[in-house]
C-alpha beads as a LAMMPS data file, in Angstrom:
LAMMPS data file: protein, C-alpha beads

130 atoms
129 bonds

1 atom types
1 bond types

-500.0 500.0 xlo xhi
-500.0 500.0 ylo yhi
-500.0 500.0 zlo zhi

Masses

1 110.0

Atoms # bond

1 1 1 160.992 -100.642 309.558
2 1 1 161.463 -97.562 308.296
3 1 1 165.184 -96.303 307.759
4 1 1 166.921 -93.561 306.061
5 1 1 168.574 -94.460 302.885
6 1 1 169.291 -91.155 300.942
7 1 1 169.637 -87.676 302.106
8 1 1 170.634 -84.709 300.088
9 1 1 172.575 -81.482 300.289
10 1 1 171.841 -79.058 297.672
11 1 1 175.093 -77.887 295.766
12 1 1 175.901 -75.093 293.225
13 1 1 178.087 -77.442 291.289
14 1 1 178.223 -81.139 291.434
15 1 1 181.751 -81.633 290.157
16 1 1 183.047 -79.041 292.862
17 1 1 180.905 -80.589 295.468
18 1 1 182.377 -84.052 294.726
19 1 1 185.634 -82.990 295.116
20 1 1 185.232 -81.257 298.322
21 1 1 183.032 -84.047 299.782
22 1 1 185.753 -86.874 298.745
23 1 1 188.964 -85.039 298.452
24 1 1 188.568 -82.784 301.834
25 1 1 185.965 -84.412 303.844
26 1 1 186.711 -88.007 303.005
27 1 1 183.630 -89.689 301.673
28 1 1 183.805 -92.145 298.763
29 1 1 181.712 -91.757 295.430
30 1 1 178.699 -94.445 295.631
31 1 1 176.693 -93.536 292.258
32 1 1 177.641 -91.414 289.361
33 1 1 174.892 -91.776 286.732
34 1 1 174.377 -89.166 284.058
35 1 1 170.763 -87.841 284.155
36 1 1 170.770 -85.042 281.312
37 1 1 172.436 -81.908 282.412
38 1 1 172.974 -83.335 285.788
39 1 1 173.848 -86.327 287.582
40 1 1 172.439 -88.686 290.202
41 1 1 175.671 -88.294 292.485
42 1 1 175.956 -89.891 295.523
43 1 1 178.658 -90.457 298.106
44 1 1 178.988 -92.526 301.462
45 1 1 181.156 -92.796 304.282
46 1 1 184.136 -95.419 303.637
47 1 1 183.360 -97.249 307.192
48 1 1 179.991 -97.665 305.803
49 1 1 180.098 -98.218 302.087
50 1 1 176.526 -99.706 302.233
51 1 1 175.153 -96.939 304.509
52 1 1 173.310 -93.805 304.083
53 1 1 174.086 -92.126 300.956
54 1 1 174.348 -88.160 300.544
55 1 1 172.978 -87.176 297.362
56 1 1 174.900 -84.222 295.831
57 1 1 171.670 -82.609 294.528
58 1 1 171.843 -79.809 292.028
59 1 1 170.341 -76.290 293.068
60 1 1 168.136 -75.704 290.529
61 1 1 164.616 -75.445 292.361
62 1 1 163.953 -71.549 292.292
63 1 1 163.594 -71.577 295.935
64 1 1 167.129 -73.171 296.644
65 1 1 169.267 -70.401 296.227
66 1 1 167.223 -68.188 298.551
67 1 1 166.872 -71.062 301.089
68 1 1 170.445 -71.613 301.224
69 1 1 171.827 -68.052 301.498
70 1 1 169.255 -67.319 304.447
71 1 1 170.416 -70.463 306.135
72 1 1 174.223 -69.129 305.912
73 1 1 173.387 -65.697 306.626
74 1 1 171.862 -66.480 310.112
75 1 1 174.858 -68.942 310.571
76 1 1 172.702 -72.287 310.153
77 1 1 174.108 -75.478 309.057
78 1 1 172.283 -77.194 306.289
79 1 1 173.086 -80.533 307.887
80 1 1 175.316 -82.174 310.305
81 1 1 177.529 -85.031 310.125
82 1 1 178.758 -87.316 312.834
83 1 1 182.626 -87.468 313.782
84 1 1 184.387 -89.680 316.412
85 1 1 186.174 -86.355 317.607
86 1 1 185.399 -82.831 316.432
87 1 1 188.782 -81.503 317.626
88 1 1 190.693 -84.013 315.851
89 1 1 188.651 -83.464 312.569
90 1 1 188.573 -79.714 312.678
91 1 1 192.380 -80.007 312.925
92 1 1 192.700 -82.484 310.076
93 1 1 190.476 -80.652 307.836
94 1 1 191.852 -77.218 308.682
95 1 1 195.212 -78.332 307.630
96 1 1 193.441 -79.700 304.208
97 1 1 192.231 -76.182 303.661
98 1 1 188.930 -76.432 304.828
99 1 1 187.533 -72.923 305.972
100 1 1 185.371 -73.314 309.221
101 1 1 183.158 -70.471 310.279
102 1 1 182.839 -71.689 313.830
103 1 1 185.758 -73.479 315.576
104 1 1 184.801 -76.540 317.958
105 1 1 182.582 -75.405 320.772
106 1 1 180.873 -77.248 323.764
107 1 1 177.397 -77.371 323.750
108 1 1 176.542 -79.668 326.659
109 1 1 176.116 -83.146 325.599
110 1 1 177.625 -82.276 321.856
111 1 1 180.793 -80.735 320.802
112 1 1 180.291 -79.087 317.274
113 1 1 182.088 -76.971 314.661
114 1 1 180.784 -75.635 311.398
115 1 1 182.403 -75.613 307.909
116 1 1 181.694 -74.063 304.658
117 1 1 181.531 -76.963 302.177
118 1 1 182.315 -74.469 299.292
119 1 1 179.119 -75.365 297.839
120 1 1 176.640 -72.604 299.158
121 1 1 176.003 -74.624 302.644
122 1 1 177.244 -74.662 306.157
123 1 1 177.917 -77.912 307.460
124 1 1 178.249 -79.070 311.090
125 1 1 180.525 -81.704 312.656
126 1 1 179.445 -83.047 315.761
127 1 1 180.440 -85.529 318.509
128 1 1 177.920 -86.537 321.034
129 1 1 179.683 -87.228 324.651
130 1 1 179.319 -90.529 326.303

Bonds

1 1 1 2
2 1 2 3
3 1 3 4
4 1 4 5
5 1 5 6
6 1 6 7
7 1 7 8
8 1 8 9
9 1 9 10
10 1 10 11
11 1 11 12
12 1 12 13
13 1 13 14
14 1 14 15
15 1 15 16
16 1 16 17
17 1 17 18
18 1 18 19
19 1 19 20
20 1 20 21
21 1 21 22
22 1 22 23
23 1 23 24
24 1 24 25
25 1 25 26
26 1 26 27
27 1 27 28
28 1 28 29
29 1 29 30
30 1 30 31
31 1 31 32
32 1 32 33
33 1 33 34
34 1 34 35
35 1 35 36
36 1 36 37
37 1 37 38
38 1 38 39
39 1 39 40
40 1 40 41
41 1 41 42
42 1 42 43
43 1 43 44
44 1 44 45
45 1 45 46
46 1 46 47
47 1 47 48
48 1 48 49
49 1 49 50
50 1 50 51
51 1 51 52
52 1 52 53
53 1 53 54
54 1 54 55
55 1 55 56
56 1 56 57
57 1 57 58
58 1 58 59
59 1 59 60
60 1 60 61
61 1 61 62
62 1 62 63
63 1 63 64
64 1 64 65
65 1 65 66
66 1 66 67
67 1 67 68
68 1 68 69
69 1 69 70
70 1 70 71
71 1 71 72
72 1 72 73
73 1 73 74
74 1 74 75
75 1 75 76
76 1 76 77
77 1 77 78
78 1 78 79
79 1 79 80
80 1 80 81
81 1 81 82
82 1 82 83
83 1 83 84
84 1 84 85
85 1 85 86
86 1 86 87
87 1 87 88
88 1 88 89
89 1 89 90
90 1 90 91
91 1 91 92
92 1 92 93
93 1 93 94
94 1 94 95
95 1 95 96
96 1 96 97
97 1 97 98
98 1 98 99
99 1 99 100
100 1 100 101
101 1 101 102
102 1 102 103
103 1 103 104
104 1 104 105
105 1 105 106
106 1 106 107
107 1 107 108
108 1 108 109
109 1 109 110
110 1 110 111
111 1 111 112
112 1 112 113
113 1 113 114
114 1 114 115
115 1 115 116
116 1 116 117
117 1 117 118
118 1 118 119
119 1 119 120
120 1 120 121
121 1 121 122
122 1 122 123
123 1 123 124
124 1 124 125
125 1 125 126
126 1 126 127
127 1 127 128
128 1 128 129
129 1 129 130
C-alpha cells in the first residue's frame, strides 16, 4: 500500500518557517537534522505525531522563486491543510497575527480560507462538510 509519508513546502528561510509553522499554526517539530547550509526540517500535527511530515524545504532551486511568485500573484495556494472548523481557525490565527488573503468562504462541499505563511506561500485551510 502506498501512502504519503512526507510532503514539502518551499520556504524562503527555514528558521522563519519553523517559527511560523510551530508558533502560529501549531505544528510541532519532528526532525531537525543539519545538512550543510540547510537542515532536514520537518513538522507534524500534534494530533498525529507519527503522521505525514511537512518538510520545510529551502527555496534554493532557480525555478522555485518564480514558481512561488506566480502562484501568489494568481492567488493560488501552494498547499492545503485540513482543519475541523475553518471559521474557528480563522479567528484563532487572525488573533495570533496571521495575515489572511481570503477570509472563510463557502465553496459547496468545503469551506476554505487562505493565509500568507510569511515564507513566500499562500496556504489554504479547509473543512469538508459532512
